[in-house]
N, CA, C and O atoms as CSV, one atom per row, in Angstrom:
chain,resi,resn,atom,element,x,y,z
A,1,UNK,N,N,116.511,36.968,-105.390
A,1,UNK,CA,C,117.679,36.231,-105.314
A,1,UNK,C,C,117.499,37.268,-103.806
A,1,UNK,O,O,116.811,38.245,-103.510
A,2,UNK,N,N,118.664,36.319,-103.022
A,2,UNK,CA,C,119.505,37.074,-101.985
A,2,UNK,C,C,120.158,37.465,-101.150
A,2,UNK,O,O,119.565,37.135,-100.123
A,3,UNK,N,N,121.005,37.960,-100.898
A,3,UNK,CA,C,122.383,38.288,-101.034
A,3,UNK,C,C,123.016,38.361,-99.126
A,3,UNK,O,O,123.261,39.409,-98.528
A,4,UNK,N,N,123.094,37.490,-98.769
A,4,UNK,CA,C,124.028,36.873,-97.450
A,4,UNK,C,C,125.187,36.577,-96.985
A,4,UNK,O,O,126.078,36.073,-97.669
A,5,UNK,N,N,125.291,36.884,-95.685
A,5,UNK,CA,C,126.378,36.861,-95.415
A,5,UNK,C,C,126.495,35.041,-94.340
A,5,UNK,O,O,125.613,34.744,-93.534
A,6,UNK,N,N,127.499,34.286,-94.563
A,6,UNK,CA,C,126.787,33.090,-93.790
A,6,UNK,C,C,127.923,33.189,-92.476
A,6,UNK,O,O,129.144,33.334,-92.419
A,7,UNK,N,N,126.412,32.966,-91.086
A,7,UNK,CA,C,127.298,33.363,-90.013
A,7,UNK,C,C,127.818,32.123,-89.685
A,7,UNK,O,O,129.029,32.125,-89.465
A,8,UNK,N,N,127.055,30.723,-89.560
A,8,UNK,CA,C,127.811,29.720,-89.602
A,8,UNK,C,C,126.887,28.548,-89.346
A,8,UNK,O,O,125.780,28.720,-89.856
A,9,UNK,N,N,127.039,27.371,-88.677
A,9,UNK,CA,C,126.249,25.935,-89.273
A,9,UNK,C,C,125.408,25.460,-88.265
A,9,UNK,O,O,125.562,25.737,-87.076
A,10,UNK,N,N,124.404,24.655,-88.774
A,10,UNK,CA,C,123.382,23.708,-88.371
A,10,UNK,C,C,123.732,22.500,-88.483
A,10,UNK,O,O,123.661,22.157,-89.663
A,11,UNK,N,N,124.157,21.507,-87.658
A,11,UNK,CA,C,124.126,20.337,-87.651
A,11,UNK,C,C,122.826,19.233,-87.314
A,11,UNK,O,O,123.083,18.877,-86.164
A,12,UNK,N,N,121.651,18.568,-87.711
A,12,UNK,CA,C,120.647,18.229,-87.740
A,12,UNK,C,C,121.284,16.850,-87.847
A,12,UNK,O,O,121.158,16.692,-89.061
A,13,UNK,N,N,121.939,15.638,-87.370
A,13,UNK,CA,C,121.657,14.000,-87.736
A,13,UNK,C,C,120.737,13.605,-87.651
A,13,UNK,O,O,120.895,12.387,-87.736
A,14,UNK,N,N,119.314,13.913,-87.470
A,14,UNK,CA,C,118.262,13.352,-87.393
A,14,UNK,C,C,117.592,14.409,-88.831
A,14,UNK,O,O,117.231,15.571,-88.646
A,15,UNK,N,N,117.557,13.955,-89.735
A,15,UNK,CA,C,116.363,14.571,-90.475
A,15,UNK,C,C,115.183,14.091,-91.681
A,15,UNK,O,O,115.073,12.869,-91.779
A,16,UNK,N,N,114.438,14.783,-92.455
A,16,UNK,CA,C,114.056,14.176,-93.639
A,16,UNK,C,C,114.922,13.466,-94.382
A,16,UNK,O,O,115.745,14.263,-94.830
A,17,UNK,N,N,115.267,11.845,-94.912
A,17,UNK,CA,C,115.087,11.591,-95.578
A,17,UNK,C,C,116.554,11.924,-96.558
A,17,UNK,O,O,117.773,11.760,-96.617
A,18,UNK,N,N,115.226,12.582,-97.315
A,18,UNK,CA,C,115.408,13.339,-98.577
A,18,UNK,C,C,116.795,14.773,-98.227
A,18,UNK,O,O,117.188,15.579,-99.070
A,19,UNK,N,N,117.236,14.687,-96.843
A,19,UNK,CA,C,118.346,15.878,-96.734
A,19,UNK,C,C,119.405,15.230,-95.886
A,19,UNK,O,O,120.199,15.673,-95.056
A,20,UNK,N,N,119.183,14.181,-96.311
A,20,UNK,CA,C,120.823,13.624,-95.642
A,20,UNK,C,C,122.175,13.514,-96.433
A,20,UNK,O,O,122.451,12.512,-97.092
A,21,UNK,N,N,122.918,14.496,-96.338
A,21,UNK,CA,C,124.141,14.456,-97.030
A,21,UNK,C,C,123.966,15.875,-97.253
A,21,UNK,O,O,124.746,16.282,-98.113
A,22,UNK,N,N,123.404,16.538,-96.896
A,22,UNK,CA,C,123.332,18.252,-97.261
A,22,UNK,C,C,123.835,18.793,-95.897
A,22,UNK,O,O,124.104,18.185,-94.861
A,23,UNK,N,N,123.883,20.135,-96.205
A,23,UNK,CA,C,125.164,20.786,-95.271
A,23,UNK,C,C,124.268,22.164,-94.676
A,23,UNK,O,O,123.615,22.595,-95.626
A,24,UNK,N,N,124.118,22.665,-93.923
A,24,UNK,CA,C,123.013,23.751,-93.439
A,24,UNK,C,C,124.319,24.668,-93.128
A,24,UNK,O,O,125.385,24.320,-92.619
A,25,UNK,N,N,123.884,26.018,-93.619
A,25,UNK,CA,C,123.960,27.136,-92.954
A,25,UNK,C,C,123.386,27.852,-92.303
A,25,UNK,O,O,122.231,27.476,-92.103
A,26,UNK,N,N,123.675,28.840,-91.806
A,26,UNK,CA,C,123.115,29.535,-90.865
A,26,UNK,C,C,123.437,31.079,-91.088
A,26,UNK,O,O,124.376,31.661,-90.544
A,27,UNK,N,N,122.272,31.820,-92.210
A,27,UNK,CA,C,123.020,32.672,-93.182
A,27,UNK,C,C,121.995,34.255,-91.962
A,27,UNK,O,O,121.221,34.203,-91.006
A,28,UNK,N,N,122.825,35.765,-93.030
A,28,UNK,CA,C,121.862,36.968,-92.411
A,28,UNK,C,C,121.953,37.332,-93.736
A,28,UNK,O,O,122.894,37.212,-94.521
A,29,UNK,N,N,120.943,37.755,-93.869
A,29,UNK,CA,C,120.664,38.452,-95.717
A,29,UNK,C,C,121.320,39.899,-95.159
A,29,UNK,O,O,121.550,40.301,-94.018
A,30,UNK,N,N,121.460,40.326,-96.113
A,30,UNK,CA,C,123.204,42.154,-96.284
A,30,UNK,C,C,121.541,42.858,-96.885
A,30,UNK,O,O,120.766,42.107,-97.478
A,31,UNK,N,N,121.250,44.037,-96.684
A,31,UNK,CA,C,121.054,44.994,-97.075
A,31,UNK,C,C,121.986,46.697,-97.320
A,31,UNK,O,O,122.733,47.232,-96.501
A,32,UNK,N,N,121.688,47.093,-98.393
A,32,UNK,CA,C,122.217,48.806,-98.424
A,32,UNK,C,C,122.392,49.641,-97.591
A,32,UNK,O,O,121.657,50.566,-97.935
A,33,UNK,N,N,122.745,49.832,-96.975
A,33,UNK,CA,C,122.539,50.540,-96.085
A,33,UNK,C,C,121.843,52.181,-97.051
A,33,UNK,O,O,122.530,52.555,-98.002
A,34,UNK,N,N,120.576,52.983,-96.721
A,34,UNK,CA,C,120.424,54.244,-97.339
A,34,UNK,C,C,120.934,55.404,-97.071
A,34,UNK,O,O,121.183,56.315,-97.861
A,35,UNK,N,N,121.139,55.348,-95.569
A,35,UNK,CA,C,122.604,56.298,-95.394
A,35,UNK,C,C,123.008,56.199,-95.921
A,35,UNK,O,O,122.901,56.813,-96.983
A,36,UNK,N,N,123.973,55.207,-95.639
A,36,UNK,CA,C,125.516,54.743,-96.966
A,36,UNK,C,C,125.341,54.199,-97.670
A,36,UNK,O,O,125.077,53.116,-97.147
A,37,UNK,N,N,125.262,54.092,-98.781
A,37,UNK,CA,C,125.022,53.284,-99.919
A,37,UNK,C,C,126.500,52.520,-99.956
A,37,UNK,O,O,126.541,51.521,-100.673
A,38,UNK,N,N,127.612,52.861,-99.312
A,38,UNK,CA,C,128.573,52.185,-99.330
A,38,UNK,C,C,129.540,51.163,-98.472
A,38,UNK,O,O,130.716,50.810,-98.566
A,39,UNK,N,N,128.155,50.791,-97.357
A,39,UNK,CA,C,128.310,49.507,-96.953
A,39,UNK,C,C,127.574,49.043,-96.598
A,39,UNK,O,O,126.504,49.637,-96.728
A,40,UNK,N,N,127.526,47.570,-95.838
A,40,UNK,CA,C,126.156,46.682,-95.642
A,40,UNK,C,C,125.850,47.112,-94.574
A,40,UNK,O,O,126.480,47.851,-93.818
A,41,UNK,N,N,124.319,46.406,-94.425
A,41,UNK,CA,C,123.914,46.556,-93.041
A,41,UNK,C,C,123.425,45.338,-93.019
A,41,UNK,O,O,123.312,44.577,-93.981
A,42,UNK,N,N,123.094,45.124,-91.770
A,42,UNK,CA,C,122.807,43.155,-91.816
A,42,UNK,C,C,121.164,43.918,-91.691
A,42,UNK,O,O,120.706,45.052,-91.553
A,43,UNK,N,N,120.548,42.216,-91.865
A,43,UNK,CA,C,119.393,42.015,-91.926
A,43,UNK,C,C,118.926,41.504,-90.632
A,43,UNK,O,O,119.653,40.688,-90.064
A,44,UNK,N,N,117.507,41.961,-89.922
A,44,UNK,CA,C,117.321,41.676,-88.711
A,44,UNK,C,C,116.798,39.751,-88.192
A,44,UNK,O,O,116.526,39.268,-87.093
A,45,UNK,N,N,116.869,39.024,-89.853
A,45,UNK,CA,C,116.243,38.273,-89.664
A,45,UNK,C,C,117.251,37.467,-89.753
A,45,UNK,O,O,118.345,37.863,-90.155
A,46,UNK,N,N,116.955,35.861,-89.284
A,46,UNK,CA,C,118.183,35.170,-90.751
A,46,UNK,C,C,117.588,33.614,-91.037
A,46,UNK,O,O,116.552,33.113,-90.601
A,47,UNK,N,N,118.462,33.114,-91.796
A,47,UNK,CA,C,117.652,31.933,-92.648
A,47,UNK,C,C,119.023,31.002,-92.507
A,47,UNK,O,O,120.223,31.246,-92.631
A,48,UNK,N,N,118.290,29.874,-92.204
A,48,UNK,CA,C,118.779,28.260,-92.790
A,48,UNK,C,C,118.750,28.006,-93.550
A,48,UNK,O,O,117.689,27.758,-94.122
A,49,UNK,N,N,120.237,27.859,-94.235
A,49,UNK,CA,C,120.439,27.393,-96.586
A,49,UNK,C,C,120.608,26.509,-96.545
A,49,UNK,O,O,121.300,26.132,-95.600
A,50,UNK,N,N,120.275,25.830,-97.205
A,50,UNK,CA,C,120.765,24.009,-97.460
A,50,UNK,C,C,122.200,24.402,-97.867
A,50,UNK,O,O,122.597,24.336,-96.703
A,51,UNK,N,N,123.138,24.700,-98.441
A,51,UNK,CA,C,124.157,24.417,-99.199
A,51,UNK,C,C,125.328,23.529,-99.390
A,51,UNK,O,O,126.185,23.297,-98.536
A,52,UNK,N,N,125.251,22.751,-101.366
A,52,UNK,CA,C,125.746,22.022,-101.705
A,52,UNK,C,C,126.854,22.796,-102.995
A,52,UNK,O,O,126.928,22.643,-104.214
A,53,UNK,N,N,127.648,23.707,-101.954
A,53,UNK,CA,C,128.298,23.702,-102.686
A,53,UNK,C,C,129.652,24.820,-102.116
A,53,UNK,O,O,130.505,25.467,-102.724
A,54,UNK,N,N,129.509,24.743,-101.487
A,54,UNK,CA,C,130.940,24.233,-99.960
A,54,UNK,C,C,131.391,26.263,-99.824
A,54,UNK,O,O,132.458,26.866,-99.934
A,55,UNK,N,N,129.905,26.741,-99.537
A,55,UNK,CA,C,130.340,28.046,-98.751
A,55,UNK,C,C,130.911,27.754,-97.353
A,55,UNK,O,O,130.395,26.815,-96.747
A,56,UNK,N,N,131.921,28.443,-96.755
A,56,UNK,CA,C,131.990,28.573,-95.122
A,56,UNK,C,C,131.794,30.359,-94.384
A,56,UNK,O,O,131.778,31.434,-94.984
A,57,UNK,N,N,131.699,30.137,-93.250
A,57,UNK,CA,C,131.950,31.304,-92.088
A,57,UNK,C,C,132.213,32.246,-92.944
A,57,UNK,O,O,132.480,31.884,-94.090
A,58,UNK,N,N,132.210,33.206,-92.734
A,58,UNK,CA,C,132.280,34.069,-93.588
A,58,UNK,C,C,132.327,35.047,-94.577
A,58,UNK,O,O,132.631,36.239,-94.616
A,59,UNK,N,N,131.858,34.029,-95.532
A,59,UNK,CA,C,132.053,34.486,-96.931
A,59,UNK,C,C,130.305,34.993,-97.482
A,59,UNK,O,O,129.360,34.694,-96.752
A,60,UNK,N,N,130.087,35.689,-98.684
A,60,UNK,CA,C,128.548,36.433,-99.008
A,60,UNK,C,C,128.465,35.793,-99.955
A,60,UNK,O,O,129.120,35.813,-100.997
A,61,UNK,N,N,127.186,34.851,-99.453
A,61,UNK,CA,C,126.775,34.283,-100.882
A,61,UNK,C,C,124.550,34.431,-101.287
A,61,UNK,O,O,123.595,34.732,-100.571
A,62,UNK,N,N,124.680,34.046,-102.675
A,62,UNK,CA,C,123.261,34.535,-102.703
A,62,UNK,C,C,121.925,33.525,-102.680
A,62,UNK,O,O,121.732,33.084,-103.813
A,63,UNK,N,N,121.196,33.160,-101.951
A,63,UNK,CA,C,120.376,32.265,-102.177
A,63,UNK,C,C,119.074,32.649,-102.062
A,63,UNK,O,O,118.596,33.600,-101.444
A,64,UNK,N,N,118.245,31.309,-103.113
A,64,UNK,CA,C,116.908,32.096,-103.038
A,64,UNK,C,C,115.940,30.546,-102.073
A,64,UNK,O,O,116.068,29.379,-101.703
A,65,UNK,N,N,115.231,31.435,-102.100
A,65,UNK,CA,C,113.514,30.935,-101.060
A,65,UNK,C,C,112.920,30.660,-102.555
A,65,UNK,O,O,113.095,31.022,-103.718
A,66,UNK,N,N,111.783,29.440,-101.466
A,66,UNK,CA,C,110.831,28.940,-101.718
A,66,UNK,C,C,110.987,28.412,-103.074
A,66,UNK,O,O,112.147,28.048,-103.271
A,67,UNK,N,N,110.117,28.231,-104.193
A,67,UNK,CA,C,109.937,27.640,-105.428
A,67,UNK,C,C,111.000,27.373,-105.807
A,67,UNK,O,O,111.277,26.189,-105.998
A,68,UNK,N,N,111.947,28.389,-106.041
A,68,UNK,CA,C,113.140,28.746,-106.546
A,68,UNK,C,C,114.061,27.743,-106.131
A,68,UNK,O,O,114.573,26.834,-106.784
A,69,UNK,N,N,114.204,28.114,-104.739
A,69,UNK,CA,C,114.773,26.931,-104.209
A,69,UNK,C,C,114.585,25.230,-103.856
A,69,UNK,O,O,115.544,24.515,-103.567
A,70,UNK,N,N,113.386,24.820,-103.926
A,70,UNK,CA,C,113.267,23.719,-104.268
A,70,UNK,C,C,113.916,22.527,-105.706
A,70,UNK,O,O,114.274,21.353,-105.806
A,71,UNK,N,N,113.681,24.341,-107.043
A,71,UNK,CA,C,114.075,23.590,-108.332
A,71,UNK,C,C,115.858,23.579,-108.190
A,71,UNK,O,O,116.583,23.316,-109.150
A,72,UNK,N,N,116.092,23.733,-107.562
A,72,UNK,CA,C,117.816,24.037,-107.400
A,72,UNK,C,C,118.178,22.606,-106.463
A,72,UNK,O,O,119.354,22.299,-106.662
A,73,UNK,N,N,117.588,21.794,-105.641
A,73,UNK,CA,C,117.759,21.133,-105.441
A,73,UNK,C,C,118.062,19.826,-106.038
A,73,UNK,O,O,117.926,19.579,-107.236
A,74,UNK,N,N,118.518,18.922,-105.063
A,74,UNK,CA,C,119.313,17.410,-106.361
A,74,UNK,C,C,117.647,16.754,-106.709
A,74,UNK,O,O,117.593,16.217,-107.815
A,75,UNK,N,N,116.527,16.742,-106.034
A,75,UNK,CA,C,115.310,16.497,-106.187
A,75,UNK,C,C,113.888,17.430,-106.100
A,75,UNK,O,O,113.292,17.312,-105.030
A,76,UNK,N,N,113.551,17.934,-106.654
A,76,UNK,CA,C,112.673,18.452,-106.959
A,76,UNK,C,C,111.354,18.852,-105.360
A,76,UNK,O,O,110.933,19.886,-104.842
A,77,UNK,N,N,111.153,17.392,-105.127
A,77,UNK,CA,C,110.336,17.190,-104.466
A,77,UNK,C,C,111.123,17.078,-102.747
A,77,UNK,O,O,110.573,16.683,-101.719
A,78,UNK,N,N,112.221,17.458,-102.879
A,78,UNK,CA,C,113.045,17.903,-101.460
A,78,UNK,C,C,112.437,18.696,-100.692
A,78,UNK,O,O,111.998,19.621,-101.375
A,79,UNK,N,N,111.988,18.906,-98.810
A,79,UNK,CA,C,112.060,19.783,-98.525
A,79,UNK,C,C,112.987,20.581,-98.091
A,79,UNK,O,O,113.692,20.464,-97.089
A,80,UNK,N,N,112.947,21.865,-99.336
A,80,UNK,CA,C,113.669,22.784,-98.609
A,80,UNK,C,C,113.032,24.108,-99.103
A,80,UNK,O,O,112.700,24.241,-100.281
A,81,UNK,N,N,112.893,24.945,-98.308
A,81,UNK,CA,C,112.888,26.204,-98.308
A,81,UNK,C,C,114.073,27.546,-98.816
A,81,UNK,O,O,113.735,28.317,-99.715
A,82,UNK,N,N,114.996,27.639,-98.350
A,82,UNK,CA,C,116.617,28.026,-98.848
A,82,UNK,C,C,117.372,27.274,-98.866
A,82,UNK,O,O,117.523,26.219,-98.251
A,83,UNK,N,N,118.473,28.297,-100.338
A,83,UNK,CA,C,119.480,26.877,-101.273
A,83,UNK,C,C,120.524,27.975,-101.251
A,83,UNK,O,O,119.917,29.045,-101.205
A,84,UNK,N,N,121.970,28.191,-101.265
A,84,UNK,CA,C,122.845,28.963,-101.565
A,84,UNK,C,C,122.832,28.369,-102.881
A,84,UNK,O,O,122.892,27.184,-103.208
A,85,UNK,N,N,122.732,29.524,-103.642
A,85,UNK,CA,C,122.573,29.413,-105.416
A,85,UNK,C,C,124.287,29.226,-105.835
A,85,UNK,O,O,124.871,28.312,-106.417
A,86,UNK,N,N,124.795,30.579,-105.230
A,86,UNK,CA,C,125.603,31.322,-105.598
A,86,UNK,C,C,127.222,31.333,-104.555
A,86,UNK,O,O,126.743,31.122,-103.441
A,87,UNK,N,N,128.480,31.434,-104.380
A,87,UNK,CA,C,129.058,31.908,-103.302
A,87,UNK,C,C,129.659,33.318,-104.422
A,87,UNK,O,O,129.947,33.349,-105.618
A,88,UNK,N,N,129.653,34.368,-103.321
A,88,UNK,CA,C,129.793,35.844,-104.255
A,88,UNK,C,C,131.649,36.281,-104.129
A,88,UNK,O,O,132.334,36.150,-103.114
A,89,UNK,N,N,132.097,36.787,-105.431
A,89,UNK,CA,C,133.408,37.085,-105.216
A,89,UNK,C,C,133.376,38.528,-104.854
A,89,UNK,O,O,133.908,38.870,-103.798
A,90,UNK,N,N,132.473,39.926,-106.073
A,90,UNK,CA,C,132.152,40.664,-105.057
A,90,UNK,C,C,131.416,40.917,-105.547
A,90,UNK,O,O,130.802,40.480,-106.520
A,91,UNK,N,N,131.320,42.175,-104.545
A,91,UNK,CA,C,130.048,43.139,-104.576
A,91,UNK,C,C,130.292,44.337,-105.306
A,91,UNK,O,O,131.129,45.064,-104.769
A,92,UNK,N,N,129.931,44.649,-106.099
A,92,UNK,CA,C,130.771,47.033,-106.307
A,92,UNK,C,C,128.672,47.192,-106.420
A,92,UNK,O,O,127.702,46.511,-106.752
A,93,UNK,N,N,129.019,48.637,-105.855
A,93,UNK,CA,C,127.891,49.690,-106.070
A,93,UNK,C,C,128.426,50.690,-105.778
A,93,UNK,O,O,129.326,50.964,-104.983
A,94,UNK,N,N,127.546,51.525,-106.791
A,94,UNK,CA,C,128.250,52.959,-106.999
A,94,UNK,C,C,129.664,53.025,-107.841
A,94,UNK,O,O,129.658,54.178,-108.270
A,95,UNK,N,N,130.473,52.602,-108.150
A,95,UNK,CA,C,131.862,51.860,-108.573
A,95,UNK,C,C,132.565,51.989,-107.137
A,95,UNK,O,O,133.667,52.535,-107.097
A,96,UNK,N,N,132.185,51.679,-106.371
A,96,UNK,CA,C,132.564,50.988,-104.706
A,96,UNK,C,C,132.161,50.240,-104.712
A,96,UNK,O,O,130.982,49.916,-104.847
A,97,UNK,N,N,133.679,49.358,-104.459
A,97,UNK,CA,C,133.482,47.588,-104.074
A,97,UNK,C,C,133.621,47.101,-102.570
A,97,UNK,O,O,134.677,46.866,-101.982
A,98,UNK,N,N,131.794,46.960,-101.868
A,98,UNK,CA,C,131.696,46.579,-100.660
A,98,UNK,C,C,132.214,45.356,-100.161
A,98,UNK,O,O,132.645,45.245,-99.013
A,99,UNK,N,N,132.175,44.127,-101.269
A,99,UNK,CA,C,132.886,42.941,-100.526
A,99,UNK,C,C,133.810,42.568,-101.572
A,99,UNK,O,O,133.312,42.739,-102.686
A,100,UNK,N,N,134.919,42.144,-101.586
A,100,UNK,CA,C,135.481,40.972,-102.559
A,100,UNK,C,C,136.098,40.388,-101.686
A,100,UNK,O,O,136.707,40.931,-100.764
A,101,UNK,N,N,135.937,38.491,-102.025
A,101,UNK,CA,C,136.288,37.462,-101.287
A,101,UNK,C,C,137.883,37.634,-101.077
A,101,UNK,O,O,138.659,38.208,-101.841
A,102,UNK,N,N,138.189,36.968,-99.798
A,102,UNK,CA,C,139.380,36.838,-99.859
A,102,UNK,C,C,140.226,37.766,-99.523
A,102,UNK,O,O,141.451,37.649,-99.565
A,103,UNK,N,N,139.305,39.212,-99.002
A,103,UNK,CA,C,139.753,40.030,-99.015
A,103,UNK,C,C,140.697,40.782,-98.064
A,103,UNK,O,O,141.138,41.887,-98.379
């Protein structure tokens, strides 16, 4: 699983028929900064993830990629490479809250 922040949305009106009704999120993985483990460091890459949970911009989510993403899809034959599997409430590292939803 990968911790990521939702940075935006992707709209594709023309897509594979199995993706009809799917919401696409533009997400950036979050890393723990080794120099300061009490803060997140944004990753350098971005990912487009299918979201069936209703995550919004700025929220922190858990995503999976590859075959795990396909297992989370409605149909295991759906062409999905990344999927949101959770909307994060809190992240606690070394007894410090790094993220709290709606804070």
